[in-house]
C-alpha positions as CSV (number, residue, x, y, z in Angstrom):
1,M,236.2,88.1,99.7
2,A,233.6,87.0,97.1
3,K,234.9,86.3,93.6
4,L,233.1,85.8,90.3
5,A,235.1,82.7,89.4
6,V,237.8,80.5,90.8
7,A,239.7,77.9,88.7
8,M,240.7,74.5,90.0
9,I,243.4,72.6,88.0
10,L,243.4,68.8,88.5
11,A,247.2,68.2,88.4
12,G,247.6,65.2,90.6
13,G,247.6,62.3,88.2
14,Q,250.6,60.0,87.7
15,G,250.3,59.7,83.9
16,A,251.3,56.0,83.8
17,R,250.9,56.0,80.0
18,L,254.0,58.3,79.7
19,G,256.1,55.6,81.3
20,V,259.5,56.7,82.6
21,L,258.8,60.3,81.8
22,T,256.5,60.4,84.9
23,K,258.6,58.2,87.2
24,K,259.9,61.2,89.1
25,I,257.4,64.0,88.3
26,A,253.7,64.4,87.8
27,K,252.4,64.6,84.2
28,P,251.6,68.3,84.3
29,A,255.2,69.1,85.2
30,V,256.5,67.2,82.1
31,P,258.4,69.6,79.7
32,F,256.8,70.6,76.5
33,G,257.6,72.7,73.5
34,S,261.2,73.7,74.2
35,R,260.5,76.2,77.1
36,Y,257.3,75.1,78.7
37,R,255.7,72.6,81.0
38,I,252.3,71.1,80.3
39,I,250.7,72.9,83.2
40,D,251.7,76.3,81.7
41,F,248.7,76.1,79.3
42,P,245.8,76.0,81.7
43,L,247.7,78.4,84.1
44,S,248.2,80.9,81.2
45,N,244.6,80.4,80.0
46,C,243.4,81.4,83.4
47,V,245.5,84.6,83.5
48,N,244.6,85.6,80.0
49,S,240.9,84.9,80.8
50,G,241.0,87.3,83.8
51,I,240.8,84.5,86.4
52,E,243.0,85.6,89.3
53,T,242.5,82.8,91.8
54,V,243.7,79.3,90.8
55,G,243.9,76.2,92.9
56,V,246.4,73.6,91.7
57,L,245.5,70.2,93.1
58,S,248.6,68.1,93.3
59,Q,249.1,64.5,94.6
60,Y,251.5,62.2,92.7
61,Q,255.2,63.2,92.9
62,P,254.2,66.8,93.9
63,L,257.6,68.3,94.7
64,A,258.7,69.2,91.2
65,L,255.2,70.6,90.3
66,N,254.9,72.6,93.5
67,T,258.4,74.0,93.1
68,Y,257.7,74.9,89.5
69,V,254.4,76.7,90.2
70,G,255.7,78.3,93.4
71,N,253.8,81.5,94.2
72,G,252.5,81.9,90.7
73,H,254.8,84.9,89.8
74,P,255.7,83.9,86.2
75,W,251.9,83.8,85.4
76,D,251.2,87.0,87.3
77,L,249.3,85.1,89.9
78,D,251.1,86.4,93.0
79,R,248.5,88.9,94.0
80,H,247.0,90.2,97.2
81,N,243.8,88.2,98.0
82,A,244.3,86.1,94.9
83,G,247.0,84.0,93.2
84,A,248.0,80.4,92.7
85,Y,247.5,78.0,95.6
86,I,249.0,74.5,95.8
87,L,246.3,72.1,97.2
88,P,247.7,68.7,98.1
89,P,245.6,66.1,100.1
90,Y,246.0,66.7,103.8
91,Q,245.0,65.0,107.0
92,K,241.7,66.1,108.4
93,T,240.2,65.4,111.9
94,G,239.1,61.8,112.0
95,K,239.9,61.1,108.4
96,S,242.8,61.1,105.9
97,D,242.5,60.3,102.3
98,W,244.3,60.6,99.0
99,Y,242.2,62.1,96.3
100,K,240.0,59.2,95.2
101,G,238.8,60.8,91.9
102,T,238.4,64.1,90.2
103,A,235.2,65.0,92.1
104,N,236.6,63.9,95.4
105,A,239.6,66.1,94.8
106,I,237.3,69.1,94.6
107,Y,235.2,67.9,97.5
108,Q,238.3,67.7,99.7
109,N,238.9,71.4,98.9
110,K,235.4,72.7,99.4
111,D,236.6,74.7,102.4
112,F,239.1,76.5,100.2
113,L,236.3,77.3,97.7
114,D,233.9,78.4,100.5
115,D,236.6,80.8,101.7
116,C,236.9,82.2,98.2
117,D,233.1,82.4,97.9
118,P,232.9,82.3,94.1
119,K,229.8,82.4,92.1
120,Y,231.3,80.0,89.6
121,V,234.0,77.4,89.6
122,V,236.0,76.4,86.6
123,I,237.3,72.8,86.6
124,L,240.4,72.2,84.4
125,S,242.6,69.3,83.5
126,G,246.4,69.8,83.9
127,D,247.4,67.7,80.9
128,H,246.0,69.3,77.8
129,I,247.7,71.6,75.3
130,Y,245.3,74.3,74.1
131,K,244.5,78.1,74.2
132,M,241.0,78.9,75.4
133,D,239.2,82.0,76.8
134,Y,237.4,80.8,79.8
135,A,235.8,84.2,80.2
136,E,233.7,83.5,77.0
137,M,232.7,80.1,78.5
138,I,231.6,81.7,81.8
139,E,229.7,84.4,79.9
140,A,227.8,81.7,77.9
141,H,227.1,79.8,81.2
142,I,225.6,83.0,82.7
143,R,223.7,84.0,79.6
144,K,222.0,80.6,79.3
145,G,221.2,80.3,83.0
146,A,223.1,76.9,83.1
147,D,223.9,75.0,86.2
148,A,226.9,73.5,84.5
149,T,228.6,74.1,81.1
150,L,230.9,71.6,79.5
151,A,233.5,72.5,76.8
152,V,233.2,70.2,73.8
153,I,235.1,69.7,70.6
154,E,234.1,67.8,67.5
155,V,236.3,64.8,67.0
156,P,236.4,62.4,63.9
157,W,233.5,60.0,64.1
158,A,236.0,57.1,63.9
159,E,237.6,58.3,67.2
160,A,234.4,59.2,69.0
161,S,234.2,56.0,71.0
162,R,237.5,57.0,72.7
163,F,235.9,60.0,74.5
164,G,233.1,61.0,76.8
165,I,230.4,62.0,74.3
166,L,227.6,64.5,74.8
167,N,224.3,64.3,73.1
168,T,222.5,67.7,72.8
169,K,219.2,69.3,71.7
170,D,218.4,72.9,70.6
171,D,220.7,75.6,71.9
172,D,223.3,73.0,72.8
173,I,221.4,71.8,75.9
174,I,222.9,68.5,77.0
175,T,220.5,65.6,77.2
176,E,222.9,62.7,77.7
177,F,226.6,62.0,78.6
178,V,228.0,58.7,77.6
179,E,231.6,57.6,78.6
180,K,233.3,56.0,75.6
181,P,230.2,54.7,73.8
182,A,230.5,51.7,71.5
183,K,228.1,53.3,69.0
184,P,228.3,57.1,69.5
185,E,225.3,59.1,68.5
186,S,227.3,62.3,68.5
187,N,230.9,63.4,67.9
188,L,230.9,66.1,70.5
189,A,233.6,65.1,72.9
190,S,234.1,66.5,76.4
191,M,237.3,68.4,76.8
192,G,237.4,68.0,80.6
193,V,236.8,71.7,81.0
194,Y,233.7,72.6,83.1
195,V,232.1,75.7,84.5
196,F,229.7,75.1,87.5
197,T,227.6,77.3,89.5
198,W,229.3,76.8,92.9
199,E,226.1,76.4,94.9
200,V,224.9,73.6,92.5
201,L,228.3,71.9,92.4
202,R,228.8,72.0,96.2
203,K,225.6,70.2,96.8
204,A,226.4,67.6,94.2
205,L,229.9,66.9,95.6
206,I,228.5,66.3,99.0
207,E,225.8,63.9,97.7
208,D,228.4,62.1,95.6
209,E,230.8,61.7,98.5
210,E,228.0,60.1,100.5
211,N,227.4,57.5,97.8
212,P,229.6,54.4,98.6
213,D,229.2,53.1,95.0
214,S,230.4,56.3,93.3
215,N,233.8,56.5,91.5
216,N,233.9,60.2,92.6
217,D,234.5,61.3,89.0
218,F,233.1,64.3,87.2
219,G,232.4,62.5,83.9
220,M,231.2,59.2,85.4
221,N,229.2,60.5,88.3
222,I,228.7,64.3,88.8
223,V,227.5,65.1,85.2
224,P,225.1,62.1,85.0
225,M,223.8,63.0,88.5
226,L,223.0,66.6,87.5
227,L,221.3,65.4,84.4
228,A,219.2,62.9,86.3
229,S,218.1,65.6,88.8
230,G,216.9,67.9,86.0
231,K,219.7,70.5,86.2
232,K,220.4,72.5,83.1
233,L,223.6,71.5,81.4
234,C,224.9,73.2,78.3
235,A,227.7,72.5,75.8
236,F,230.2,75.2,74.9
237,R,231.7,74.5,71.5
238,F,235.4,74.9,71.0
239,S,237.0,74.9,67.6
240,G,240.7,75.6,68.2
241,Y,243.7,73.4,68.7
242,W,243.4,70.9,71.6
243,K,245.4,67.8,72.4
244,D,245.4,65.4,75.3
245,V,249.1,64.6,75.8
246,G,248.6,61.6,78.0
247,T,250.5,59.1,75.8
248,I,254.0,59.0,74.4
249,A,252.7,59.2,70.8
250,S,250.4,62.2,71.5
251,L,253.2,64.0,73.5
252,W,255.6,63.5,70.6
253,E,253.0,64.4,67.9
254,T,252.0,67.6,69.7
255,N,255.6,68.7,70.0
256,M,256.0,68.1,66.3
257,D,252.9,70.2,65.7
258,I,254.7,73.2,67.0
259,L,257.0,72.8,64.0
260,D,254.5,71.6,61.4
261,K,251.3,73.6,62.4
262,P,252.5,76.9,63.8
263,E,249.2,78.5,62.7
264,D,247.3,76.1,64.9
265,I,249.5,76.1,68.0
266,N,251.1,79.5,67.9
267,L,253.4,79.9,70.8
268,I,254.7,83.4,69.8
269,D,251.2,85.0,69.7
270,R,251.6,88.1,71.9
271,S,247.8,88.5,72.2
272,W,247.6,85.1,74.1
273,K,250.9,84.5,75.7
274,I,251.9,81.2,77.2
275,Y,253.8,82.0,80.4
276,S,256.4,79.8,82.0
277,R,259.0,79.6,84.7
278,N,262.4,79.4,82.9
279,P,265.9,79.1,84.4
280,V,268.3,81.9,83.7
281,K,270.7,80.5,81.1
282,P,273.1,82.1,78.6
283,S,271.8,82.4,75.0
284,H,271.8,79.4,72.8
285,F,274.8,78.9,70.6
286,I,275.0,77.4,67.1
287,G,278.5,76.5,65.9
288,N,280.1,77.1,62.5
289,D,279.7,73.5,61.4
290,A,276.3,73.0,62.9
291,K,273.1,72.5,60.8
292,V,269.7,73.3,62.3
293,V,266.6,72.8,60.2
294,S,262.9,73.5,61.1
295,S,263.5,73.1,64.9
296,A,262.7,74.9,68.2
297,L,265.4,75.5,70.8
298,T,265.8,77.7,73.7
299,D,268.4,79.3,76.1
300,G,271.5,77.4,77.0
301,C,271.5,75.1,74.0
302,R,274.9,74.4,72.3
303,I,274.6,72.9,68.8
304,H,277.7,71.7,66.9
305,G,276.1,68.8,65.1
306,T,272.9,68.4,63.0
307,V,269.4,69.0,64.3
308,I,266.5,68.4,62.0
309,H,262.8,68.9,62.8
310,S,263.3,68.6,66.6
311,V,262.3,70.4,69.8
312,L,265.1,71.1,72.3
313,S,264.7,72.3,75.9
314,D,267.2,74.5,77.7
315,S,270.9,73.5,78.1
316,V,270.8,70.7,75.5
317,I,274.2,69.9,73.9
318,V,274.5,68.3,70.5
319,E,278.2,67.5,69.7
320,K,279.9,67.7,66.3
321,G,279.0,64.8,64.1
322,A,275.8,63.9,66.0
323,V,272.5,63.8,64.2
324,V,269.2,64.5,66.0
325,K,266.0,64.1,63.8
326,D,262.3,64.3,64.8
327,C,263.3,64.3,68.5
328,V,262.1,65.9,71.7
329,L,265.0,66.5,74.1
330,F,264.3,67.6,77.7
331,P,266.6,70.0,79.7
332,G,270.2,69.1,80.0
333,V,270.3,66.3,77.5
334,V,273.7,65.6,75.8
335,V,274.0,63.9,72.4
336,K,277.6,62.8,71.9
337,S,279.7,62.9,68.7
338,G,278.6,60.3,66.1
339,A,275.3,59.5,67.7
340,N,272.3,59.3,65.3
341,I,268.9,59.4,67.0
342,E,265.5,59.7,65.4
343,R,262.0,59.9,66.9
344,C,263.4,59.9,70.4
345,V,262.0,61.5,73.6
346,V,264.9,61.9,76.0
347,D,264.3,62.8,79.6
348,F,266.2,65.3,81.8
349,G,270.0,65.1,81.8
350,T,270.4,61.8,79.9
351,V,273.7,61.5,77.9
352,I,273.4,59.7,74.6
353,G,276.9,58.1,74.1
354,E,279.1,58.3,71.0
355,N,277.9,56.5,67.9
356,V,274.6,55.4,69.5
357,K,271.8,54.7,67.0
358,A,268.2,54.8,68.1
359,G,264.9,55.0,66.4
360,P,262.7,53.4,63.8
361,S,265.6,52.9,61.4
362,V,267.1,50.3,63.9
363,T,265.1,47.1,63.2
364,G,264.3,44.2,65.4
365,E,263.4,44.1,69.1
366,G,265.4,44.1,72.3
367,P,265.0,44.0,76.1
368,Y,263.7,47.6,76.2
369,T,261.0,47.1,73.6
370,N,257.7,48.2,75.0
371,H,254.8,48.1,72.6
372,K,252.3,48.8,75.4
373,I,253.5,52.4,75.8
374,C,255.7,53.1,72.8
375,S,254.4,53.2,69.2
376,E,255.2,54.7,65.8
377,G,258.8,53.9,66.2
378,I,259.3,56.3,69.1
379,V,262.1,55.6,71.6
380,V,261.9,57.0,75.2
381,F,264.9,57.4,77.5
382,E,264.6,57.7,81.3
383,R,266.1,60.7,83.0
384,G,269.7,60.7,84.2
385,L,271.1,57.9,82.2
386,K,274.4,57.5,80.4
387,I,273.9,55.4,77.3
388,K,276.9,53.2,76.3
389,A,278.8,54.2,73.2
390,N,277.9,52.2,70.0
391,S,274.6,51.0,71.4
392,T,271.7,50.3,69.0
393,I,268.2,50.7,70.2
394,P,265.2,49.9,68.0
395,G,262.0,51.8,67.7
396,N,259.2,51.3,70.2
397,S,261.7,51.0,73.0
398,M,261.6,52.5,76.5
399,V,265.1,52.6,78.1
400,D,264.2,52.1,81.7
401,S,266.8,51.6,84.4
402,D,264.5,49.1,86.1
403,V,264.4,46.7,83.2
404,Q,266.3,43.5,83.8
405,T,268.8,42.8,81.1
406,T,271.9,40.6,80.6
407,E,275.3,42.4,80.6
408,E,275.4,42.1,76.8
409,E,271.9,43.6,76.3
410,N,272.4,46.4,78.8
411,V,272.9,49.8,77.2
412,I,273.0,51.9,80.4
413,E,276.5,52.7,81.5
414,E,275.8,54.9,84.4
415,I,272.8,56.5,86.3
416,F,273.1,60.1,87.3
417,R,271.0,61.9,89.9
418,V,269.0,64.4,88.1
């Protein structure tokens, strides 16, 4: 059955820059904002934009993501002749391959797209936090007679060299795409959101796949190829909130933005709801002696201590006498009495022991210090750990069960299966 548009969400990346947070799950399945996962944002954008058929391309650690998305019911994507479809790599006659790049991932699913028979294909990343009406972008693509339309956002000039930058002429027609230019001529950065006319994209994907020197990437190969062949590419300017949460610092900062910039990242806006699959839990409970200031928490939380400027997922427990400040706690985390943690991102089910101190106020370095991934004094804890009572963990640490330590340096008492 022919469709106007089908969306394809690239959700197979490992997200190595998130360290232990993606040891067991793919980056789009990482919790965000108390009651969401990162992939909830592109999925909800599709539903709110009227796109009823969505392919989710999974690869790395797919089980949690596949289970979470399921049949798409929480996003109203369990429809007849439409819905959410999980699209992992699969063995084909005479050939079997993992997805080699973003373009190759779509190429391997061209039969799925042919069956849908769309006029337009919307390509999305599964690791960005933003609200966007893709219908407006598709309408602009049609109105301008474009072969491809790329969503762009103005970034500070000082940061432009970190992005794929588009140079444009009149009516936002793209003349050049430069990946991370040393001396950018524009500050229009690609958001990794594309609308293609399917007939044009299909031909380009086949040509790209036949090129042995290609990286099979949209930004590096498909977009330059279309420009070189004289196709009409247009920029679609976006001015709302948009963050790539591919690093520990950006994930933490974006969670803090929920508390500090509610007008920019409004998660209670009924006109553009962010849908999610949430476990059925009892209501959260705040004890008589508890103190909760400028924080977000959801079902199943039990707070008896102090929580300041933090984001807590479901079933988090903060015991009496514990202090949690500027933290992001994933589902099932327990912070024991007397613990004082600041700027910590704590993965599923980890127990922070009594009187543990962690964060930028703890000076020095230790065996878990990881400046490559952790910055700004943030401490990250792997899932399913029990941290020894009275441990001290300095900022910029990643508490990873695989790190080799002496008995005196080790802060991990037990490892749970979570």
